[in-house]
C-alpha positions in Angstrom: -57.7 11.5 28.6 -55.7 13.1 25.8 -55.9 16.5 27.7 -54.5 14.9 30.8 -51.2 13.9 29.1 -48.1 15.4 30.5 -45.9 17.7 28.5 -43.1 15.2 28.4 -45.4 12.6 27.0 -46.5 15.0 24.3 -42.9 15.8 23.4 -42.1 12.0 23.0 -45.0 11.5 20.8 -44.0 14.4 18.6 -40.3 13.2 18.6 -41.1 9.6 17.6 -41.7 10.3 13.9 -38.5 12.3 13.7 -36.5 9.4 15.0 -38.2 7.0 12.6 -37.4 9.3 9.7 -33.8 9.6 10.9 -33.2 5.9 11.2 -34.6 5.5 7.7 -31.6 7.7 6.4 -28.6 5.4 5.6 -26.2 8.4 6.1 -27.6 9.0 9.6 -27.1 5.2 10.5 -23.5 5.2 9.1 -22.6 8.3 11.2 -24.1 6.8 14.3 -22.3 3.6 13.8 -19.0 5.4 13.5 -19.6 7.4 16.7 -20.3 4.1 18.5 -17.1 2.6 17.2 -15.1 5.6 18.4 -16.7 5.4 21.8 -15.9 1.7 22.0 -12.3 2.3 20.9 -11.9 5.0 23.6 -13.2 2.5 26.2 -10.8 -0.2 24.9 -7.9 2.1 25.0 -8.6 2.8 28.7 -9.0 -0.8 29.8 -6.6 -3.2 31.5 -7.1 -7.1 31.7 -8.2 -8.0 35.2 -5.2 -10.5 35.5 -2.6 -7.9 34.6 -1.3 -4.7 36.0 -1.1 -1.5 34.0 0.7 1.7 34.4 1.8 4.9 32.5 -1.8 5.5 31.2 -2.1 1.9 30.1 1.0 1.9 28.0 2.8 -0.6 30.1 1.1 -3.9 30.8 2.6 -6.6 33.0 1.0 -10.1 33.0 3.8 -12.3 34.4 3.3 -15.4 36.4 -0.5 -15.3 36.0 -0.8 -18.9 34.8 -2.2 -17.7 31.5 -2.7 -20.2 28.7 -3.4 -17.7 26.0 -3.1 -13.9 25.3 -5.7 -12.2 27.5 -8.4 -9.9 26.1 -8.8 -6.3 26.9 -5.2 -5.1 26.4 -5.3 -1.4 25.8 -4.6 -0.1 22.3 -2.2 2.3 23.9 0.1 -0.5 25.1 3.7 0.0 24.2 5.2 -2.5 26.5 3.6 -6.0 27.1 5.2 -8.6 29.4 3.7 -12.0 29.2 6.7 -13.9 30.6 6.5 -17.0 32.7 3.0 -18.3 31.9 1.6 -21.5 30.3 1.0 -20.2 26.8 1.5 -23.0 24.2 0.2 -21.4 21.0 0.3 -17.9 19.7 -2.8 -17.6 17.6 -3.4 -15.6 14.5 -4.2 -11.9 15.1 -3.5 -12.3 18.8 -2.1 -8.7 18.9 -3.7 -7.2 15.8 -5.1 -4.1 17.6 -1.7 -3.2 19.3 -0.4 -1.0 16.5 1.7 1.1 19.0 3.3 -1.9 20.7 7.2 -1.6 20.7 8.3 -4.4 23.1 6.7 -7.8 23.4 8.0 -10.4 25.9 6.8 -14.0 25.5 9.9 -15.8 27.0 9.7 -18.6 29.5 6.3 -20.0 28.4 5.5 -23.3 26.7 5.2 -22.0 23.3 5.6 -24.7 20.7 3.6 -23.1 17.8 3.3 -19.7 16.3 0.5 -19.5 13.8 1.0 -17.7 10.5 -0.2 -14.1 11.1 0.3 -14.3 14.8 2.0 -10.9 14.9 -0.2 -9.2 12.4 -0.8 -5.5 13.1 2.4 -5.0 15.1 3.7 -2.2 12.8 5.7 -0.5 15.6 7.2 -3.7 17.3 10.9 -3.1 17.9 11.8 -6.1 20.3 10.4 -9.6 20.3 11.5 -12.1 23.0 10.7 -15.7 22.6 13.7 -17.3 24.5 13.2 -20.3 26.9 10.2 -21.8 25.0 9.5 -25.1 23.2 9.9 -24.1 19.6 11.5 -26.9 17.4 11.6 -24.8 14.1 11.9 -21.2 13.1 8.2 -20.2 12.5 7.7 -19.9 8.8 6.3 -16.6 7.9 5.6 -15.6 11.6 7.8 -12.6 11.4 6.4 -11.2 8.1 5.5 -7.5 8.0 7.4 -6.7 11.2 9.1 -3.9 9.4 10.5 -2.2 12.4 11.7 -5.2 14.3 15.3 -4.6 15.6 15.9 -7.3 18.2 14.8 -11.0 18.1 15.5 -13.3 20.9 15.1 -17.1 20.3 17.7 -18.4 22.8 17.2 -21.8 24.5 14.6 -23.3 22.4 14.8 -27.0 21.1 15.2 -25.7 17.5 16.7 -28.5 15.3 17.5 -26.6 12.1 17.6 -23.1 10.5 16.5 -23.2 6.9 17.4 -20.8 4.1 15.9 -17.3 4.2 14.6 -17.9 7.8 14.8 -14.2 8.6 14.9 -12.6 5.1 11.5 -10.9 5.8 12.9 -8.9 8.7 15.8 -7.1 7.1 15.5 -4.4 9.8 17.1 -6.7 12.4 20.0 -5.5 14.3 20.4 -8.1 17.1 19.7 -11.8 16.7 20.1 -14.2 19.6 20.3 -17.9 18.7 22.4 -19.1 21.6 21.9 -22.3 23.5 20.1 -24.0 20.7 21.4 -27.3 22.0 19.5 -29.5 19.6 20.6 -27.6 16.6 22.1 -29.9 14.0 21.8 -28.1 10.7 22.1 -24.4 9.5 21.5 -23.9 5.9 24.0 -22.1 3.6 21.5 -19.3 3.1 20.1 -19.2 6.7 21.2 -15.6 7.2 20.4 -14.2 3.7 18.7 -10.8 3.9 20.1 -9.8 7.2 22.4 -7.1 5.7 21.7 -4.7 8.7 22.5 -7.2 11.5 25.0 -5.9 14.1 25.0 -8.7 16.8 24.6 -12.4 16.3 24.7 -15.0 19.2 25.5 -18.6 18.2 27.1 -19.6 21.5 26.4 -23.0 23.0 24.8 -24.5 19.8 27.0 -27.6 19.6 28.3 -26.3 16.2 31.2 -28.3 14.7 31.9 -25.7 12.1 31.3 -22.0 11.5 28.3 -21.6 9.2 28.1 -19.2 6.2 28.1 -15.7 7.6 28.9 -13.9 4.4 25.5 -12.1 4.0 26.2 -10.3 7.4 28.2 -7.4 5.9 27.6 -5.0 8.8 28.0 -7.4 11.7 29.9 -5.8 14.6 29.8 -8.6 17.3 29.9 -12.4 17.0 29.5 -14.8 19.9 30.6 -18.4 19.1 31.6 -19.6 22.6 30.7 -23.0 23.9 30.7 -24.9 20.7 32.8 -27.8 19.3 34.6 -26.1 16.5 38.0 -28.0 16.8 39.4 -26.3 13.6 39.2 -22.7 12.3 39.8 -22.6 8.6 40.5 -19.7 6.2 37.3 -18.2 4.8 35.3 -18.9 7.9 34.8 -15.1 8.4 34.6 -14.1 4.8 32.8 -10.8 4.3 32.9 -9.8 7.9 35.0 -6.7 7.3 33.3 -4.7 9.9 33.4 -7.3 12.8 34.9 -5.7 15.8 34.4 -8.3 18.5 34.7 -12.0 18.2 34.2 -14.3 21.2 35.2 -18.1 20.9 35.8 -19.2 24.5 35.3 -22.8 25.5 34.9 -23.8 22.0 37.3 -26.8 21.9 39.5 -25.2 19.3 42.7 -27.2 18.6 43.9 -25.7 15.4 43.6 -22.3 13.8 44.9 -22.6 10.2 47.1 -20.1 8.4 45.3 -16.9 7.2 42.1 -17.8 9.1 41.6 -14.2 10.4 42.7 -12.2 7.2 39.1 -11.1 6.5 38.7 -9.5 9.9 40.3 -6.0 9.0 38.3 -4.1 11.7 38.7 -6.6 14.6 39.4 -4.9 18.0 38.8 -7.7 20.5 39.4 -11.4 20.0 38.8 -14.0 22.8 40.3 -17.5 22.4 40.4 -18.3 26.1 39.7 -21.8 27.4 40.5 -23.8 24.3 43.0 -26.5 23.4 45.4 -24.4 21.4 49.1 -25.2 21.6 50.5 -23.1 18.7 49.4 -20.5 16.3 50.6 -20.0 12.7 53.3 -17.5 12.1 52.1 -13.9 11.9 48.4 -15.0 12.3 47.5 -11.6 13.8 49.6 -9.4 11.5 46.7 -8.4 9.2 44.6 -7.3 12.2 45.8 -3.8 12.4 43.1 -2.6 14.8 43.4 -5.5 17.3 43.8 -4.1 20.8 42.5 -6.8 23.2 43.4 -10.5 22.7 42.5 -13.1 25.4 44.6 -16.3 25.2 44.6 -17.6 28.7 43.8 -21.2 29.7 45.2 -22.9 26.6 48.0 -25.6 26.8 50.6 -23.5 24.9 53.7 -25.3 23.8 56.6 -22.9 24.0 59.1 -23.5 21.3 60.5 -21.8 18.3 57.0 -21.6 16.6 55.6 -19.5 19.4 58.4 -16.8 19.3 56.5 -14.6 16.8 53.5 -14.4 19.3 55.9 -13.4 22.0 57.2 -10.5 19.8 53.8 -9.6 18.7 52.5 -9.3 22.2 55.4 -7.1 23.3 55.0 -4.8 20.3 51.2 -4.6 19.9 49.7 -5.2 23.4 52.4 -4.5 25.9 50.0 -3.4 28.6 47.4 -6.1 27.9 47.3 -8.1 31.2 44.1 -9.9 30.3 45.5 -12.1 27.7 47.7 -14.0 30.3 49.0 -16.6 27.8 51.4 -18.9 29.7 53.5 -21.8 28.7 52.1 -25.2 29.5 55.1 -27.2 28.1 57.9 -28.1 28.1 58.3 -28.4 31.8 61.3 -25.9 31.8 59.0 -23.0 30.8 55.7 -24.1 32.3 53.9 -21.1 33.8 56.1 -18.5 32.1 54.3 -15.6 30.3 54.7 -16.0 26.5 55.5 -12.4 26.2 58.7 -12.9 28.3 60.2 -15.4 25.8 62.9 -14.4 23.2 65.2 -16.2 20.7 67.8 -17.0 23.4 65.6 -19.6 24.9 65.6 -21.9 21.8 67.8 -23.1 18.8 65.6 -22.3 15.8 66.0 -22.9 12.1 64.6 -21.2 9.0 61.6 -23.0 7.4 61.9 -25.7 4.7 59.9 -25.4 1.5 58.5 -28.8 1.0 57.2 -28.1 -2.6 59.0 -25.2 -4.3 57.6 -23.6 -7.4 58.8 -24.8 -10.8 59.1 -22.9 -14.2 55.8 -22.8 -16.0 55.0 -22.2 -19.7 51.5 -21.2 -20.4 49.5 -19.6 -23.2 47.9 -16.2 -22.9 44.4 -16.3 -21.5 44.7 -19.6 -19.6 44.9 -20.2 -15.9 48.1 -20.9 -14.0 49.4 -21.9 -10.6 52.8 -21.6 -8.9 53.0 -24.0 -6.0 54.8 -23.2 -2.7 54.2 -25.7 0.2 55.7 -25.5 3.6 54.7 -26.2 7.2 51.2 -25.0 8.1 52.8 -22.9 11.0 54.7 -20.7 8.5 53.5 -17.7 6.6 53.8 -17.4 2.8 54.2 -14.4 0.6 55.1 -13.8 -3.0 57.4 -11.2 -4.6 56.2 -10.4 -8.1 58.5 -9.4 -11.0 58.0 -5.7 -10.3 59.0 -6.1 -6.7 55.6 -5.9 -5.0 54.8 -8.3 -2.2 51.6 -10.3 -2.3 50.0 -12.1 0.7 46.8 -14.0 1.3 44.1 -11.4 1.3 46.1 -8.9 -0.8 44.0 -9.6 -3.8 44.6 -8.3 -7.3 42.2 -8.5 -10.2 43.5 -11.8 -11.5 46.2 -12.9 -9.1 45.7 -14.1 -5.5 47.6 -16.1 -2.9 45.7 -19.2 -1.9 45.5 -20.7 1.6 48.1 -23.3 1.0 50.6 -20.7 -0.4 49.9 -21.3 -4.1 50.1 -18.2 -6.3 47.0 -18.4 -8.5 46.4 -16.7 -11.9 42.9 -16.8 -13.3 43.7 -15.4 -16.7 47.3 -14.8 -17.5 48.6 -12.0 -19.9 51.9 -11.3 -21.6 52.6 -8.7 -18.8 52.6 -11.6 -16.2 55.8 -13.0 -17.7 58.7 -12.9 -15.2 60.3 -14.4 -12.1 58.1 -14.9 -9.1 59.8 -15.6 -5.7 57.9 -17.4 -2.9 59.1 -16.4 0.6 58.3 -18.7 3.5 58.8 -17.2 7.0 59.0 -18.3 10.6 60.5 -16.9 13.7 64.0 -18.0 12.7 64.1 -16.4 9.3 62.9 -16.7 5.6 63.4 -19.3 2.9 62.7 -18.3 -0.7 62.4 -20.2 -4.0 61.9 -18.6 -7.4 60.3 -19.8 -10.6 59.7 -18.2 -14.0 56.2 -17.9 -15.5 56.5 -17.8 -19.3 53.4 -16.5 -21.1 53.3 -17.0 -24.9 51.1 -15.3 -27.4 48.1 -17.2 -28.8 49.7 -16.6 -32.3 52.0 -19.5 -33.2 55.3 -19.1 -34.7 57.6 -21.5 -36.7 60.5 -21.1 -34.3 61.3 -20.3 -30.7 64.5 -18.9 -29.2 65.4 -18.3 -25.6 68.4 -18.1 -23.3 68.5 -19.1 -19.7 71.3 -18.3 -17.4 71.2 -19.7 -13.8 73.8 -18.5 -11.3 74.1 -19.9 -7.8 76.3 -18.3 -5.3 77.1 -19.4 -1.7 78.6 -16.5 0.3 80.8 -17.2 3.3 79.1 -16.3 6.5 80.0 -12.8 7.8 79.8 -13.8 11.4 79.0 -16.8 13.5 75.4 -17.9 13.6 74.3 -16.1 10.4 74.3 -17.8 7.0 73.1 -16.3 3.8 72.8 -18.0 0.4 72.7 -15.5 -2.5 71.3 -16.5 -5.9 70.4 -14.9 -9.2 68.4 -16.4 -11.9 68.2 -14.6 -15.4 65.9 -15.5 -18.2 64.4 -17.0 -20.1 63.8 -14.4 -22.7 60.4 -14.6 -24.3 60.1 -15.4 -28.0 57.2 -14.7 -30.4 56.2 -18.3 -30.5 55.5 -21.0 -27.9 57.9 -21.5 -25.0 60.0 -24.6 -24.8 60.6 -26.2 -21.5 64.4 -26.3 -20.8 64.4 -27.0 -17.0 62.0 -27.3 -14.2 64.5 -26.6 -11.5 63.7 -23.8 -9.2 66.1 -21.7 -7.2 66.0 -21.8 -3.4 67.4 -19.3 -0.9 67.5 -19.6 2.9 68.2 -16.7 5.2 68.7 -17.3 8.8 68.3 -14.2 11.0 67.8 -13.0 14.5 64.7 -10.8 14.0 63.7 -7.9 16.3 60.2 -7.9 14.9 58.1 -10.2 12.8 57.1 -7.2 10.8 60.6 -6.6 9.5 61.0 -7.1 5.8 63.9 -9.1 4.6 66.3 -7.6 2.1 67.0 -9.4 -1.1 70.5 -9.8 -2.5 71.2 -9.5 -6.3 74.4 -10.3 -8.1 74.6 -8.4 -11.4 75.4 -10.7 -14.4 77.4 -8.9 -17.1 79.7 -10.0 -19.8 82.8 -9.0 -17.7 81.6 -10.8 -14.7 80.9 -13.9 -16.5 84.7 -14.1 -17.5 85.7 -14.3 -13.9 83.1 -16.5 -12.3 85.6 -19.0 -11.0 87.0 -16.3 -8.7 83.8 -15.4 -7.1 81.5 -18.5 -7.2 81.7 -22.0 -6.1 79.0 -23.3 -8.4 78.1 -21.9 -11.8 75.6 -23.1 -14.3 75.3 -21.5 -17.7 72.8 -23.0 -20.2 72.1 -21.6 -23.5 69.6 -23.1 -25.8 68.5 -22.3 -29.3 65.8 -24.2 -31.1 64.7 -23.9 -34.7 
């Protein structure tokens, strides 16, 4: 019987012991297993889920409108684009996409997603865009976006998200675009919600029922900000602090009634501003003056009240955007000017008066190293600047190391030095002219002395008008002269000057008038002045 065996049977019998010996070798078994894994991987790389359609050598997978309740199996490892929109997925489970290391775009919008498990996006080292809009998420998934080191765009629009906690996105510092629009149940945004997003270029917070602008300071590279469709009511100074690179700001249909003085001072790079479809009637004097790059401004569909306080805007529109037909700001009241384009108005339409300083600055005596403030309060529709003893002009936003102009017009010193001693002049401006008020800051050394000596001379001069309709009040205040000891308070009366003018441009700088005070001029004061006050004090 053995002789009748075929040659193939004989070969198999001889090969059997060899295979047995091979399988007993651990190295051989390991190599065989690796080969099987490679083959399995190649097979998986060339597969397409039966419920999906694939193209471009399985790199593009489309599974939309398939009634899917979970991420399907069998997605090719070569996939770079995966569309799972408009399905019934409710939960994104951990490691659902772990094998898709080449995936760049993942679309999960328009599902029923209410939960994203921790680690759901593990393995997506190449993911660039993640779309989760139009789902049922109520919170920002904690830790779900960890390790998405290349993520550039995140879309969470139109989810019932109720709050955005601190550091919600700090694990994805690579983000460039973040869409949080239409979060209609949003009631709270933490102060540190946007911490870590130092590379963000675009942020959408439109239609989120926001009543105030959240803290955007961490977004130092932001280019575009969408805030339309909210309930902002008032825009306050500091709302856009740190956004020095912002170029486009949209706030249409935001129910804005008031924009306070200096609110846009931080937006040094702004090119386009859209304030259309709000409830604005007036804007503070020279609101747009710090915006040197502003080219397009949209002001239409606001109930503008055309009076003296809107003249500066008319001049600004003529000078800065003469060909801008998109702004279309037209008067709503009074009836005489209703429908008239604001840019057509000029000073002949109104009888205007220079502003009134409600709380002028007063002389202040302080010790070196302490803080100090010189008040200057006026109407919120005016602009306020300060002239320092060396003649330089300070405005809100023109910060020095220790000195700044606050939102209400106050000149603030954080740490006074002896060099700060001198007379400071507050200049309040509106479309009709300027009103100034001066006060002296006296800084004494911390070393006490046994006596103090100073002299104060105050000279007030009212000059006869040169021509009808133009009135100028000229004043000079000299002293006091600092002593080596503490300053004594002689008078808290400030000097106020009003200049009424017919300006050609709101950017024009008013000239200051000075009356030199010398020994010879003091002898003939009665001939040139109506009012003279000379006060000399000596204290021992």
